[in-house]
Backbone as XML, in Angstrom:
<?xml version="1.0"?>
<chain id="A" units="angstrom">
  <residue number="1" name="UNK">
    <atom name="N" x="-7.703" y="15.648" z="6.827"/>
    <atom name="CA" x="-8.810" y="14.821" z="7.258"/>
    <atom name="C" x="-8.752" y="13.481" z="6.525"/>
  </residue>
  <residue number="2" name="UNK">
    <atom name="N" x="-8.907" y="12.416" z="7.258"/>
    <atom name="CA" x="-8.903" y="11.106" z="6.632"/>
    <atom name="C" x="-10.337" y="10.607" z="6.497"/>
  </residue>
  <residue number="3" name="UNK">
    <atom name="N" x="-10.579" y="9.798" z="5.486"/>
    <atom name="CA" x="-11.899" y="9.219" z="5.257"/>
    <atom name="C" x="-11.892" y="7.807" z="5.830"/>
  </residue>
  <residue number="4" name="UNK">
    <atom name="N" x="-12.396" y="7.669" z="7.045"/>
    <atom name="CA" x="-12.343" y="6.369" z="7.718"/>
    <atom name="C" x="-13.174" y="5.318" z="6.995"/>
  </residue>
  <residue number="5" name="UNK">
    <atom name="N" x="-14.251" y="5.727" z="6.330"/>
    <atom name="CA" x="-15.059" y="4.749" z="5.591"/>
    <atom name="C" x="-14.268" y="4.145" z="4.435"/>
  </residue>
  <residue number="6" name="UNK">
    <atom name="N" x="-13.516" y="4.980" z="3.716"/>
    <atom name="CA" x="-12.684" y="4.462" z="2.619"/>
    <atom name="C" x="-11.589" y="3.547" z="3.159"/>
  </residue>
  <residue number="7" name="UNK">
    <atom name="N" x="-11.033" y="3.902" z="4.289"/>
    <atom name="CA" x="-9.969" y="3.074" z="4.877"/>
    <atom name="C" x="-10.532" y="1.736" z="5.322"/>
  </residue>
  <residue number="8" name="UNK">
    <atom name="N" x="-11.691" y="1.739" z="5.963"/>
    <atom name="CA" x="-12.323" y="0.470" z="6.361"/>
    <atom name="C" x="-12.595" y="-0.402" z="5.136"/>
  </residue>
  <residue number="9" name="UNK">
    <atom name="N" x="-13.101" y="0.216" z="4.067"/>
    <atom name="CA" x="-13.365" y="-0.521" z="2.828"/>
    <atom name="C" x="-12.072" y="-1.122" z="2.285"/>
  </residue>
  <residue number="10" name="UNK">
    <atom name="N" x="-11.013" y="-0.328" z="2.287"/>
    <atom name="CA" x="-9.730" y="-0.805" z="1.771"/>
    <atom name="C" x="-9.195" y="-1.968" z="2.606"/>
  </residue>
  <residue number="11" name="UNK">
    <atom name="N" x="-9.348" y="-1.885" z="3.910"/>
    <atom name="CA" x="-8.807" y="-2.919" z="4.795"/>
    <atom name="C" x="-9.675" y="-4.170" z="4.853"/>
  </residue>
  <residue number="12" name="UNK">
    <atom name="N" x="-10.852" y="-4.131" z="4.238"/>
    <atom name="CA" x="-11.745" y="-5.287" z="4.256"/>
    <atom name="C" x="-11.251" y="-6.434" z="3.380"/>
  </residue>
  <residue number="13" name="UNK">
    <atom name="N" x="-10.287" y="-6.164" z="2.524"/>
    <atom name="CA" x="-9.792" y="-7.194" z="1.608"/>
    <atom name="C" x="-8.443" y="-7.720" z="2.067"/>
  </residue>
  <residue number="14" name="UNK">
    <atom name="N" x="-8.274" y="-9.052" z="2.138"/>
    <atom name="CA" x="-7.005" y="-9.619" z="2.618"/>
    <atom name="C" x="-5.788" y="-9.252" z="1.755"/>
  </residue>
  <residue number="15" name="UNK">
    <atom name="N" x="-5.944" y="-9.168" z="0.435"/>
    <atom name="CA" x="-4.798" y="-8.806" z="-0.408"/>
    <atom name="C" x="-4.338" y="-7.388" z="-0.091"/>
  </residue>
  <residue number="16" name="UNK">
    <atom name="N" x="-5.273" y="-6.496" z="0.130"/>
    <atom name="CA" x="-4.895" y="-5.114" z="0.445"/>
    <atom name="C" x="-4.154" y="-5.048" z="1.774"/>
  </residue>
  <residue number="17" name="UNK">
    <atom name="N" x="-4.607" y="-5.829" z="2.743"/>
    <atom name="CA" x="-3.880" y="-5.875" z="4.019"/>
    <atom name="C" x="-2.495" y="-6.476" z="3.801"/>
  </residue>
  <residue number="18" name="UNK">
    <atom name="N" x="-2.394" y="-7.487" z="2.948"/>
    <atom name="CA" x="-1.082" y="-8.081" z="2.639"/>
    <atom name="C" x="-0.153" y="-7.047" z="2.016"/>
  </residue>
  <residue number="19" name="UNK">
    <atom name="N" x="-0.657" y="-6.271" z="1.080"/>
    <atom name="CA" x="0.169" y="-5.261" z="0.419"/>
    <atom name="C" x="0.710" y="-4.270" z="1.444"/>
  </residue>
  <residue number="20" name="UNK">
    <atom name="N" x="-0.143" y="-3.823" z="2.354"/>
    <atom name="CA" x="0.312" y="-2.910" z="3.405"/>
    <atom name="C" x="1.362" y="-3.570" z="4.289"/>
  </residue>
  <residue number="21" name="UNK">
    <atom name="N" x="1.168" y="-4.835" z="4.579"/>
    <atom name="CA" x="2.151" y="-5.572" z="5.382"/>
    <atom name="C" x="3.470" y="-5.710" z="4.628"/>
  </residue>
  <residue number="22" name="UNK">
    <atom name="N" x="3.412" y="-6.053" z="3.356"/>
    <atom name="CA" x="4.635" y="-6.185" z="2.550"/>
    <atom name="C" x="5.415" y="-4.879" z="2.530"/>
  </residue>
  <residue number="23" name="UNK">
    <atom name="N" x="4.698" y="-3.770" z="2.418"/>
    <atom name="CA" x="5.368" y="-2.475" z="2.326"/>
    <atom name="C" x="5.836" y="-1.955" z="3.681"/>
  </residue>
  <residue number="24" name="UNK">
    <atom name="N" x="5.422" y="-2.612" z="4.733"/>
    <atom name="CA" x="5.896" y="-2.219" z="6.067"/>
    <atom name="C" x="7.383" y="-2.537" z="6.217"/>
  </residue>
  <residue number="25" name="UNK">
    <atom name="N" x="7.804" y="-3.655" z="5.632"/>
    <atom name="CA" x="9.215" y="-4.065" z="5.680"/>
    <atom name="C" x="9.651" y="-4.479" z="4.278"/>
  </residue>
  <residue number="26" name="UNK">
    <atom name="N" x="9.816" y="-3.514" z="3.373"/>
    <atom name="CA" x="10.099" y="-3.854" z="1.973"/>
    <atom name="C" x="11.413" y="-4.597" z="1.759"/>
  </residue>
  <residue number="27" name="UNK">
    <atom name="N" x="12.418" y="-4.326" z="2.549"/>
    <atom name="CA" x="13.707" y="-5.002" z="2.364"/>
    <atom name="C" x="13.583" y="-6.490" z="2.667"/>
  </residue>
  <residue number="28" name="UNK">
    <atom name="N" x="12.729" y="-6.847" z="3.609"/>
    <atom name="CA" x="12.513" y="-8.257" z="3.945"/>
    <atom name="C" x="11.553" y="-8.920" z="2.960"/>
  </residue>
  <residue number="29" name="UNK">
    <atom name="N" x="10.539" y="-8.197" z="2.548"/>
    <atom name="CA" x="9.519" y="-8.744" z="1.663"/>
    <atom name="C" x="10.018" y="-8.884" z="0.234"/>
  </residue>
  <residue number="30" name="UNK">
    <atom name="N" x="10.835" y="-7.952" z="-0.197"/>
    <atom name="CA" x="11.342" y="-7.934" z="-1.565"/>
    <atom name="C" x="12.873" y="-7.989" z="-1.529"/>
  </residue>
  <residue number="31" name="UNK">
    <atom name="N" x="13.445" y="-9.120" z="-1.125"/>
    <atom name="CA" x="14.890" y="-9.199" z="-0.914"/>
    <atom name="C" x="15.722" y="-9.153" z="-2.190"/>
  </residue>
  <residue number="32" name="UNK">
    <atom name="N" x="15.121" y="-9.319" z="-3.341"/>
    <atom name="CA" x="15.875" y="-9.357" z="-4.589"/>
    <atom name="C" x="16.158" y="-7.979" z="-5.163"/>
  </residue>
  <residue number="33" name="UNK">
    <atom name="N" x="16.299" y="-6.993" z="-4.288"/>
    <atom name="CA" x="16.662" y="-5.669" z="-4.750"/>
    <atom name="C" x="15.506" y="-4.829" z="-5.248"/>
  </residue>
  <residue number="34" name="UNK">
    <atom name="N" x="14.282" y="-5.250" z="-5.003"/>
    <atom name="CA" x="13.141" y="-4.470" z="-5.459"/>
    <atom name="C" x="12.951" y="-3.192" z="-4.650"/>
  </residue>
  <residue number="35" name="UNK">
    <atom name="N" x="13.341" y="-3.201" z="-3.404"/>
    <atom name="CA" x="13.081" y="-2.055" z="-2.535"/>
    <atom name="C" x="14.033" y="-0.909" z="-2.852"/>
  </residue>
  <residue number="36" name="UNK">
    <atom name="N" x="13.460" y="0.221" z="-3.151"/>
    <atom name="CA" x="14.223" y="1.448" z="-3.353"/>
    <atom name="C" x="13.738" y="2.401" z="-2.282"/>
  </residue>
  <residue number="37" name="UNK">
    <atom name="N" x="14.467" y="2.511" z="-1.206"/>
    <atom name="CA" x="13.987" y="3.243" z="-0.047"/>
    <atom name="C" x="13.779" y="4.725" z="-0.305"/>
  </residue>
  <residue number="38" name="UNK">
    <atom name="N" x="14.318" y="5.242" z="-1.380"/>
    <atom name="CA" x="14.082" y="6.635" z="-1.702"/>
    <atom name="C" x="12.729" y="6.871" z="-2.342"/>
  </residue>
  <residue number="39" name="UNK">
    <atom name="N" x="12.169" y="5.841" z="-2.942"/>
    <atom name="CA" x="10.914" y="6.002" z="-3.674"/>
    <atom name="C" x="9.828" y="5.039" z="-3.229"/>
  </residue>
  <residue number="40" name="UNK">
    <atom name="N" x="10.190" y="3.867" z="-2.780"/>
    <atom name="CA" x="9.217" y="2.839" z="-2.435"/>
    <atom name="C" x="9.493" y="1.568" z="-3.215"/>
  </residue>
  <residue number="41" name="UNK">
    <atom name="N" x="8.466" y="0.791" z="-3.431"/>
    <atom name="CA" x="8.581" y="-0.496" z="-4.116"/>
    <atom name="C" x="7.880" y="-0.383" z="-5.469"/>
  </residue>
  <residue number="42" name="UNK">
    <atom name="N" x="8.498" y="-0.851" z="-6.537"/>
    <atom name="CA" x="7.847" y="-0.797" z="-7.849"/>
    <atom name="C" x="6.552" y="-1.609" z="-7.848"/>
  </residue>
  <residue number="43" name="UNK">
    <atom name="N" x="5.552" y="-1.086" z="-8.515"/>
    <atom name="CA" x="4.266" y="-1.782" z="-8.612"/>
    <atom name="C" x="4.466" y="-3.184" z="-9.190"/>
  </residue>
  <residue number="44" name="UNK">
    <atom name="N" x="5.393" y="-3.335" z="-10.127"/>
    <atom name="CA" x="5.637" y="-4.637" z="-10.751"/>
    <atom name="C" x="6.075" y="-5.683" z="-9.719"/>
  </residue>
  <residue number="45" name="UNK">
    <atom name="N" x="6.811" y="-5.269" z="-8.706"/>
    <atom name="CA" x="7.251" y="-6.202" z="-7.667"/>
    <atom name="C" x="6.058" y="-6.700" z="-6.856"/>
  </residue>
  <residue number="46" name="UNK">
    <atom name="N" x="5.102" y="-5.820" z="-6.610"/>
    <atom name="CA" x="3.901" y="-6.213" z="-5.875"/>
    <atom name="C" x="3.070" y="-7.166" z="-6.727"/>
  </residue>
  <residue number="47" name="UNK">
    <atom name="N" x="2.942" y="-6.884" z="-8.019"/>
    <atom name="CA" x="2.236" y="-7.794" z="-8.923"/>
    <atom name="C" x="2.889" y="-9.172" z="-8.885"/>
  </residue>
  <residue number="48" name="UNK">
    <atom name="N" x="4.202" y="-9.202" z="-8.998"/>
    <atom name="CA" x="4.925" y="-10.481" z="-9.026"/>
    <atom name="C" x="4.726" y="-11.253" z="-7.727"/>
  </residue>
  <residue number="49" name="UNK">
    <atom name="N" x="4.812" y="-10.586" z="-6.603"/>
    <atom name="CA" x="4.666" y="-11.269" z="-5.309"/>
    <atom name="C" x="3.254" y="-11.809" z="-5.105"/>
  </residue>
  <residue number="50" name="UNK">
    <atom name="N" x="2.260" y="-11.098" z="-5.592"/>
    <atom name="CA" x="0.872" y="-11.509" z="-5.360"/>
    <atom name="C" x="0.496" y="-12.753" z="-6.154"/>
  </residue>
  <residue number="51" name="UNK">
    <atom name="N" x="1.090" y="-12.914" z="-7.329"/>
    <atom name="CA" x="0.730" y="-14.042" z="-8.189"/>
    <atom name="C" x="-0.589" y="-13.850" z="-8.916"/>
  </residue>
  <residue number="52" name="UNK">
    <atom name="N" x="-1.163" y="-12.673" z="-8.825"/>
    <atom name="CA" x="-2.442" y="-12.374" z="-9.474"/>
    <atom name="C" x="-2.205" y="-11.548" z="-10.731"/>
  </residue>
  <residue number="53" name="UNK">
    <atom name="N" x="-3.251" y="-11.366" z="-11.507"/>
    <atom name="CA" x="-3.114" y="-10.592" z="-12.739"/>
    <atom name="C" x="-2.808" y="-9.136" z="-12.421"/>
  </residue>
  <residue number="54" name="UNK">
    <atom name="N" x="-2.184" y="-8.487" z="-13.387"/>
    <atom name="CA" x="-1.815" y="-7.086" z="-13.216"/>
    <atom name="C" x="-3.056" y="-6.228" z="-12.993"/>
  </residue>
  <residue number="55" name="UNK">
    <atom name="N" x="-4.123" y="-6.499" z="-13.732"/>
    <atom name="CA" x="-5.326" y="-5.677" z="-13.586"/>
    <atom name="C" x="-5.969" y="-5.850" z="-12.215"/>
  </residue>
  <residue number="56" name="UNK">
    <atom name="N" x="-5.956" y="-7.066" z="-11.684"/>
    <atom name="CA" x="-6.518" y="-7.311" z="-10.355"/>
    <atom name="C" x="-5.736" y="-6.558" z="-9.291"/>
  </residue>
  <residue number="57" name="UNK">
    <atom name="N" x="-4.418" y="-6.689" z="-9.334"/>
    <atom name="CA" x="-3.575" y="-6.022" z="-8.340"/>
    <atom name="C" x="-3.676" y="-4.510" z="-8.493"/>
  </residue>
  <residue number="58" name="UNK">
    <atom name="N" x="-3.706" y="-4.016" z="-9.701"/>
    <atom name="CA" x="-3.822" y="-2.577" z="-9.931"/>
    <atom name="C" x="-5.119" y="-2.027" z="-9.349"/>
  </residue>
  <residue number="59" name="UNK">
    <atom name="N" x="-6.202" y="-2.777" z="-9.470"/>
    <atom name="CA" x="-7.479" y="-2.335" z="-8.897"/>
    <atom name="C" x="-7.383" y="-2.257" z="-7.374"/>
  </residue>
  <residue number="60" name="UNK">
    <atom name="N" x="-6.734" y="-3.226" z="-6.755"/>
    <atom name="CA" x="-6.570" y="-3.208" z="-5.302"/>
    <atom name="C" x="-5.666" y="-2.052" z="-4.861"/>
  </residue>
  <residue number="61" name="UNK">
    <atom name="N" x="-4.611" y="-1.804" z="-5.619"/>
    <atom name="CA" x="-3.714" y="-0.689" z="-5.306"/>
    <atom name="C" x="-4.465" y="0.635" z="-5.430"/>
  </residue>
  <residue number="62" name="UNK">
    <atom name="N" x="-5.316" y="0.758" z="-6.428"/>
    <atom name="CA" x="-6.086" y="1.992" z="-6.610"/>
    <atom name="C" x="-6.977" y="2.275" z="-5.398"/>
  </residue>
  <residue number="63" name="UNK">
    <atom name="N" x="-7.563" y="1.235" z="-4.817"/>
    <atom name="CA" x="-8.396" y="1.412" z="-3.624"/>
    <atom name="C" x="-7.543" y="1.905" z="-2.453"/>
  </residue>
  <residue number="64" name="UNK">
    <atom name="N" x="-6.345" y="1.331" z="-2.297"/>
    <atom name="CA" x="-5.449" y="1.749" z="-1.210"/>
    <atom name="C" x="-4.973" y="3.184" z="-1.398"/>
  </residue>
  <residue number="65" name="UNK">
    <atom name="N" x="-4.703" y="3.569" z="-2.625"/>
    <atom name="CA" x="-4.283" y="4.943" z="-2.911"/>
    <atom name="C" x="-5.439" y="5.906" z="-2.655"/>
  </residue>
  <residue number="66" name="UNK">
    <atom name="N" x="-6.637" y="5.544" z="-3.114"/>
    <atom name="CA" x="-7.810" y="6.404" z="-2.908"/>
    <atom name="C" x="-8.088" y="6.616" z="-1.417"/>
  </residue>
  <residue number="67" name="UNK">
    <atom name="N" x="-7.872" y="5.572" z="-0.621"/>
    <atom name="CA" x="-8.086" y="5.676" z="0.826"/>
    <atom name="C" x="-6.975" y="6.460" z="1.515"/>
  </residue>
  <residue number="68" name="UNK">
    <atom name="N" x="-5.903" y="6.742" z="0.783"/>
    <atom name="CA" x="-4.790" y="7.500" z="1.356"/>
    <atom name="C" x="-3.774" y="6.643" z="2.090"/>
  </residue>
  <residue number="69" name="UNK">
    <atom name="N" x="-3.900" y="5.323" z="1.988"/>
    <atom name="CA" x="-2.992" y="4.424" z="2.705"/>
    <atom name="C" x="-1.672" y="4.205" z="1.979"/>
  </residue>
  <residue number="70" name="UNK">
    <atom name="N" x="-1.659" y="4.414" z="0.666"/>
    <atom name="CA" x="-0.431" y="4.292" z="-0.123"/>
    <atom name="C" x="-0.138" y="5.600" z="-0.833"/>
  </residue>
  <residue number="71" name="UNK">
    <atom name="N" x="1.145" y="5.857" z="-1.014"/>
    <atom name="CA" x="1.600" y="7.042" z="-1.746"/>
    <atom name="C" x="2.305" y="6.563" z="-3.011"/>
  </residue>
  <residue number="72" name="UNK">
    <atom name="N" x="1.762" y="6.898" z="-4.189"/>
    <atom name="CA" x="2.444" y="6.547" z="-5.441"/>
    <atom name="C" x="3.433" y="7.642" z="-5.827"/>
  </residue>
  <residue number="73" name="UNK">
    <atom name="N" x="4.584" y="7.218" z="-6.356"/>
    <atom name="CA" x="5.581" y="8.162" z="-6.862"/>
    <atom name="C" x="6.012" y="7.685" z="-8.243"/>
  </residue>
  <residue number="74" name="UNK">
    <atom name="N" x="5.953" y="8.586" z="-9.186"/>
    <atom name="CA" x="6.337" y="8.243" z="-10.558"/>
    <atom name="C" x="7.782" y="8.653" z="-10.785"/>
  </residue>
  <residue number="75" name="UNK">
    <atom name="N" x="8.537" y="7.741" z="-11.390"/>
    <atom name="CA" x="9.909" y="8.015" z="-11.809"/>
    <atom name="C" x="10.043" y="7.481" z="-13.230"/>
  </residue>
  <residue number="76" name="UNK">
    <atom name="N" x="9.916" y="8.373" z="-14.195"/>
    <atom name="CA" x="9.921" y="7.927" z="-15.584"/>
    <atom name="C" x="8.710" y="7.065" z="-15.856"/>
  </residue>
  <residue number="77" name="UNK">
    <atom name="N" x="8.943" y="5.863" z="-16.360"/>
    <atom name="CA" x="7.833" y="4.957" z="-16.664"/>
    <atom name="C" x="7.432" y="4.099" z="-15.465"/>
  </residue>
  <residue number="78" name="UNK">
    <atom name="N" x="8.159" y="4.213" z="-14.379"/>
    <atom name="CA" x="7.922" y="3.376" z="-13.210"/>
    <atom name="C" x="7.066" y="4.092" z="-12.177"/>
  </residue>
  <residue number="79" name="UNK">
    <atom name="N" x="6.248" y="3.309" z="-11.471"/>
    <atom name="CA" x="5.489" y="3.829" z="-10.343"/>
    <atom name="C" x="5.932" y="3.054" z="-9.112"/>
  </residue>
  <residue number="80" name="UNK">
    <atom name="N" x="6.321" y="3.796" z="-8.089"/>
    <atom name="CA" x="6.757" y="3.217" z="-6.823"/>
    <atom name="C" x="5.691" y="3.499" z="-5.772"/>
  </residue>
  <residue number="81" name="UNK">
    <atom name="N" x="5.512" y="2.557" z="-4.867"/>
    <atom name="CA" x="4.519" y="2.707" z="-3.808"/>
    <atom name="C" x="5.172" y="2.624" z="-2.442"/>
  </residue>
  <residue number="82" name="UNK">
    <atom name="N" x="4.672" y="3.430" z="-1.538"/>
    <atom name="CA" x="5.084" y="3.335" z="-0.137"/>
    <atom name="C" x="3.858" y="3.603" z="0.730"/>
  </residue>
  <residue number="83" name="UNK">
    <atom name="N" x="3.961" y="3.171" z="1.964"/>
    <atom name="CA" x="2.868" y="3.381" z="2.910"/>
    <atom name="C" x="2.790" y="4.844" z="3.327"/>
  </residue>
  <residue number="84" name="UNK">
    <atom name="N" x="1.594" y="5.321" z="3.557"/>
    <atom name="CA" x="1.402" y="6.666" z="4.087"/>
    <atom name="C" x="1.287" y="6.513" z="5.602"/>
  </residue>
  <residue number="85" name="UNK">
    <atom name="N" x="2.417" y="6.540" z="6.270"/>
    <atom name="CA" x="2.465" y="6.272" z="7.708"/>
    <atom name="C" x="1.660" y="7.282" z="8.512"/>
  </residue>
  <residue number="86" name="UNK">
    <atom name="N" x="1.591" y="8.528" z="8.045"/>
    <atom name="CA" x="0.826" y="9.542" z="8.761"/>
    <atom name="C" x="-0.663" y="9.187" z="8.777"/>
  </residue>
  <residue number="87" name="UNK">
    <atom name="N" x="-1.213" y="8.809" z="7.632"/>
    <atom name="CA" x="-2.629" y="8.432" z="7.556"/>
    <atom name="C" x="-2.888" y="7.178" z="8.374"/>
  </residue>
  <residue number="88" name="UNK">
    <atom name="N" x="-2.007" y="6.201" z="8.289"/>
    <atom name="CA" x="-2.174" y="4.967" z="9.057"/>
    <atom name="C" x="-2.177" y="5.270" z="10.553"/>
  </residue>
  <residue number="89" name="UNK">
    <atom name="N" x="-1.253" y="6.089" z="10.989"/>
    <atom name="CA" x="-1.159" y="6.452" z="12.408"/>
    <atom name="C" x="-2.426" y="7.180" z="12.878"/>
  </residue>
  <residue number="90" name="UNK">
    <atom name="N" x="-2.914" y="8.122" z="12.073"/>
    <atom name="CA" x="-4.125" y="8.863" z="12.447"/>
    <atom name="C" x="-5.352" y="7.960" z="12.471"/>
  </residue>
  <residue number="91" name="UNK">
    <atom name="N" x="-5.434" y="7.014" z="11.531"/>
    <atom name="CA" x="-6.546" y="6.063" z="11.506"/>
    <atom name="C" x="-6.533" y="5.189" z="12.753"/>
  </residue>
  <residue number="92" name="UNK">
    <atom name="N" x="-5.376" y="4.667" z="13.090"/>
    <atom name="CA" x="-5.255" y="3.828" z="14.290"/>
    <atom name="C" x="-5.640" y="4.618" z="15.529"/>
  </residue>
  <residue number="93" name="UNK">
    <atom name="N" x="-5.232" y="5.869" z="15.600"/>
    <atom name="CA" x="-5.579" y="6.704" z="16.750"/>
    <atom name="C" x="-7.090" y="6.942" z="16.821"/>
  </residue>
  <residue number="94" name="UNK">
    <atom name="N" x="-7.721" y="7.185" z="15.674"/>
    <atom name="CA" x="-9.177" y="7.367" z="15.666"/>
    <atom name="C" x="-9.890" y="6.112" z="16.151"/>
  </residue>
  <residue number="95" name="UNK">
    <atom name="N" x="-9.437" y="4.956" z="15.704"/>
    <atom name="CA" x="-10.041" y="3.693" z="16.142"/>
    <atom name="C" x="-9.853" y="3.537" z="17.642"/>
  </residue>
  <residue number="96" name="UNK">
    <atom name="N" x="-8.674" y="3.837" z="18.128"/>
    <atom name="CA" x="-8.398" y="3.701" z="19.556"/>
    <atom name="C" x="-9.320" y="4.587" z="20.384"/>
  </residue>
  <residue number="97" name="UNK">
    <atom name="N" x="-9.548" y="5.800" z="19.917"/>
    <atom name="CA" x="-10.377" y="6.729" z="20.661"/>
    <atom name="C" x="-11.885" y="6.423" z="20.545"/>
  </residue>
  <residue number="98" name="UNK">
    <atom name="N" x="-12.293" y="5.888" z="19.410"/>
    <atom name="CA" x="-13.717" y="5.696" z="19.161"/>
    <atom name="C" x="-14.246" y="4.334" z="19.591"/>
  </residue>
  <residue number="99" name="UNK">
    <atom name="N" x="-13.405" y="3.342" z="19.661"/>
    <atom name="CA" x="-13.903" y="1.997" z="20.005"/>
    <atom name="C" x="-13.523" y="1.586" z="21.394"/>
  </residue>
</chain>
């Protein structure tokens, strides 16, 4: 079950929508070798691309993770992020059916 209210809240912010867009095509968005297709994109790469403070970006990422839109994967000291395509697909389908 997805929480559509949390997803709407997450999508209300332009940076969060940008992060989802960046992760849609990580090889194009992070051409300097940041994309690791087995795990996702390192959080540090998203911080660097945004140009915002680490704490600001981390707070936005936490909202996306809580809404189920991003999947974090830990590898040692690194955290990689990828889109949760299943949740995104189900959310889009709910919107299509309800609106």
